[in-house]
C-alpha positions as semicolon CSV with decimal commas, in nm:
position;residue;x (nm);y (nm);z (nm)
1;X;-2,024;-4,251;-1,810
2;X;-2,250;-4,541;-1,713
3;X;-2,567;-4,556;-1,922
4;X;-2,894;-4,563;-1,735
5;X;-3,239;-4,697;-1,814
6;X;-3,548;-4,539;-1,662
7;X;-3,905;-4,655;-1,617
8;X;-4,089;-4,324;-1,611
9;X;-4,409;-4,286;-1,412
10;X;-4,697;-4,076;-1,546
11;X;-4,708;-3,855;-1,237
12;X;-4,382;-3,928;-1,054
13;X;-4,351;-3,858;-0,683
14;X;-3,996;-3,992;-0,634
15;X;-3,704;-4,160;-0,809
16;X;-3,570;-4,500;-0,704
17;X;-3,214;-4,578;-0,820
18;X;-3,215;-4,957;-0,840
19;X;-2,891;-5,160;-0,870
20;X;-2,872;-5,522;-0,988
21;X;-2,728;-5,825;-0,809
22;X;-2,398;-6,000;-0,876
23;X;-2,518;-6,252;-1,133
24;X;-2,789;-6,081;-1,340
25;X;-2,801;-5,731;-1,485
26;X;-3,050;-5,448;-1,512
27;X;-3,272;-5,638;-1,758
28;X;-3,323;-5,953;-1,551
29;X;-3,686;-6,051;-1,501
30;X;-3,670;-5,961;-1,130
31;X;-3,537;-5,611;-1,202
32;X;-3,791;-5,550;-1,477
33;X;-4,089;-5,666;-1,271
34;X;-3,998;-5,445;-0,976
35;X;-3,929;-5,143;-1,199
36;X;-4,251;-5,184;-1,396
37;X;-4,462;-5,235;-1,085
38;X;-4,328;-4,926;-0,910
39;X;-4,353;-4,699;-1,213
40;X;-4,689;-4,818;-1,349
41;X;-4,876;-4,868;-1,023
42;X;-4,716;-4,634;-0,772
43;X;-4,590;-4,329;-0,966
44;X;-4,225;-4,391;-0,880
45;X;-3,958;-4,344;-1,146
46;X;-3,712;-4,634;-1,141
47;X;-3,362;-4,582;-1,274
48;X;-3,159;-4,894;-1,353
49;X;-2,804;-4,941;-1,474
50;X;-2,539;-5,207;-1,526
51;X;-2,219;-5,201;-1,328
52;X;-1,923;-5,195;-1,569
53;X;-1,837;-5,565;-1,527
54;X;-2,196;-5,664;-1,604
55;X;-2,213;-5,444;-1,912
56;X;-1,889;-5,599;-2,037
57;X;-2,027;-5,945;-1,962
58;X;-2,338;-5,873;-2,167
59;X;-2,135;-5,720;-2,452
60;X;-1,902;-6,021;-2,469
61;X;-2,166;-6,284;-2,396
62;X;-1,943;-6,423;-2,122
63;X;-1,996;-6,426;-1,747
64;X;-1,760;-6,211;-1,542
65;X;-1,723;-6,176;-1,166
66;X;-1,809;-5,849;-0,991
67;X;-1,535;-5,594;-0,940
68;X;-1,410;-5,491;-0,596
69;X;-1,652;-5,303;-0,373
70;X;-1,464;-4,973;-0,406
71;X;-1,505;-4,981;-0,785
72;X;-1,872;-5,075;-0,761
73;X;-1,934;-4,794;-0,513
74;X;-1,759;-4,544;-0,740
75;X;-1,973;-4,652;-1,035
76;X;-2,292;-4,637;-0,828
77;X;-2,196;-4,288;-0,710
78;X;-2,141;-4,175;-1,069
79;X;-2,499;-4,284;-1,146
80;X;-2,632;-4,095;-0,843
81;X;-2,450;-3,786;-0,968
82;X;-2,664;-3,800;-1,285
83;X;-2,996;-3,815;-1,099
84;X;-3,232;-3,520;-1,110
85;X;-3,279;-3,420;-0,747
86;X;-3,582;-3,197;-0,810
87;X;-3,789;-3,478;-0,658
88;X;-3,712;-3,715;-0,367
89;X;-3,445;-3,977;-0,438
90;X;-3,419;-4,325;-0,286
91;X;-3,158;-4,587;-0,363
92;X;-3,140;-4,961;-0,331
93;X;-3,088;-5,283;-0,515
94;X;-3,109;-5,657;-0,545
95;X;-2,860;-5,851;-0,329
96;X;-2,512;-5,711;-0,402
97;X;-2,667;-5,397;-0,548
98;X;-2,862;-5,344;-0,227
99;X;-2,551;-5,390;-0,019
100;X;-2,367;-5,128;-0,227
101;X;-2,663;-4,894;-0,191
102;X;-2,666;-4,935;0,186
103;X;-2,296;-4,848;0,196
104;X;-2,358;-4,526;0,001
105;X;-2,673;-4,424;0,186
106;X;-2,527;-4,211;0,463
107;X;-2,310;-3,996;0,235
108;X;-2,572;-3,960;-0,038
109;X;-2,862;-3,718;-0,079
110;X;-3,105;-4,010;-0,082
111;X;-3,385;-4,007;0,174
112;X;-3,372;-4,382;0,229
113;X;-3,270;-4,722;0,095
114;X;-3,445;-5,046;-0,001
115;X;-3,244;-5,371;-0,012
116;X;-3,407;-5,673;-0,175
117;X;-3,248;-5,998;-0,066
118;X;-2,965;-5,851;0,139
119;X;-2,654;-6,076;0,129
120;X;-2,592;-6,092;0,503
121;X;-2,335;-6,367;0,450
122;X;-2,223;-6,604;0,172
123;X;-2,443;-6,915;0,156
124;X;-2,320;-7,178;0,400
125;X;-2,085;-6,931;0,574
126;X;-2,296;-6,761;0,842
127;X;-1,984;-6,657;1,031
128;X;-1,878;-6,420;0,748
129;X;-2,126;-6,144;0,826
130;X;-2,160;-5,828;0,616
131;X;-2,341;-5,627;0,880
132;X;-2,085;-5,395;1,036
133;X;-2,202;-5,079;0,857
134;X;-2,564;-5,171;0,927
135;X;-2,506;-5,101;1,295
136;X;-2,458;-4,730;1,227
137;X;-2,727;-4,624;0,978
138;X;-2,907;-4,297;1,050
139;X;-3,142;-4,284;0,752
140;X;-3,438;-4,519;0,706
141;X;-3,351;-4,851;0,543
142;X;-3,589;-5,130;0,446
143;X;-3,467;-5,485;0,390
144;X;-3,704;-5,715;0,202
145;X;-3,593;-6,072;0,261
146;X;-3,721;-6,416;0,169
147;X;-3,783;-6,615;0,487
148;X;-3,549;-6,894;0,377
149;X;-3,290;-6,686;0,189
150;X;-2,957;-6,874;0,208
151;X;-2,778;-6,537;0,233
152;X;-2,963;-6,472;0,560
153;X;-3,272;-6,655;0,686
154;X;-3,541;-6,509;0,907
155;X;-3,412;-6,704;1,208
156;X;-3,058;-6,578;1,152
157;X;-3,153;-6,215;1,099
158;X;-3,362;-6,207;1,415
159;X;-3,038;-6,262;1,609
160;X;-2,843;-5,979;1,441
161;X;-2,775;-5,648;1,611
162;X;-2,908;-5,409;1,348
163;X;-2,968;-5,042;1,426
164;X;-3,320;-4,917;1,490
165;X;-3,346;-4,730;1,159
166;X;-3,348;-5,062;0,974
167;X;-3,676;-5,243;0,918
168;X;-3,673;-5,604;0,795
169;X;-3,982;-5,728;0,613
170;X;-4,015;-6,093;0,510
171;X;-4,156;-6,256;0,197
172;X;-4,342;-6,577;0,278
173;X;-4,125;-6,887;0,224
174;X;-3,916;-6,689;-0,026
175;X;-3,565;-6,775;-0,140
176;X;-3,300;-6,519;-0,240
177;X;-3,521;-6,404;-0,529
178;X;-3,840;-6,430;-0,319
179;X;-3,949;-6,755;-0,489
180;X;-4,152;-6,976;-0,253
181;X;-4,194;-7,353;-0,265
182;X;-4,516;-7,487;-0,417
183;X;-4,614;-7,647;-0,088
184;X;-4,624;-7,302;0,075
185;X;-4,939;-7,212;-0,115
186;X;-4,782;-6,879;-0,213
187;X;-4,668;-6,783;-0,563
188;X;-4,364;-6,588;-0,680
189;X;-4,598;-6,329;-0,833
190;X;-4,760;-6,275;-0,495
191;X;-4,424;-6,220;-0,326
192;X;-4,305;-5,984;-0,603
193;X;-4,629;-5,787;-0,576
194;X;-4,587;-5,767;-0,198
195;X;-4,227;-5,648;-0,241
196;X;-4,340;-5,376;-0,483
197;X;-4,616;-5,261;-0,246
198;X;-4,387;-5,252;0,058
199;X;-4,123;-5,063;-0,137
200;X;-4,378;-4,807;-0,253
201;X;-4,522;-4,770;0,099
202;X;-4,171;-4,716;0,239
203;X;-4,091;-4,450;-0,018
204;X;-4,423;-4,270;0,029
205;X;-4,386;-4,272;0,407
206;X;-4,039;-4,114;0,389
207;X;-4,102;-3,834;0,139
């Protein structure tokens, strides 16, 4: 069984199951900031976990590549099976974790999905799109994307044929982790705070 970590809100209104990206686990600064912001400021429980390859990587102190999508999806599903469904459940994740969440959304009991930095394509390979399943989503899905994310920029995404249940919201001058350039006049903290607020608003509007 995959171990989970939960940031518990004082008066929870929903649970957000939040999966990490390919290169950094559940305790990365990005994951912690989002989880703390949602639980402390918006009364949303946030449940985090490590995919098996990431847990092994942390245990051994050695980087390991992600497993195949079918294994990741199975592990994600096993976490969802542990979730208390007495309150509304949403799922999502950072980059790869968000992609896995979006692939589970339709068959899950979740009310919606939030993807932070969706990996539309590998950097430098815009022809290798990962959007096929996004053309047939029937539940609400929010994608939070840095405007200059190398996995899918604002200009690129505007040309994609995504279904109408998907909303894309952009973080000013953000990269794949929402970090802007100094010249933009925006800070990473501002973009993280905006991402937390938009996630909370999305969850509250779909309960």
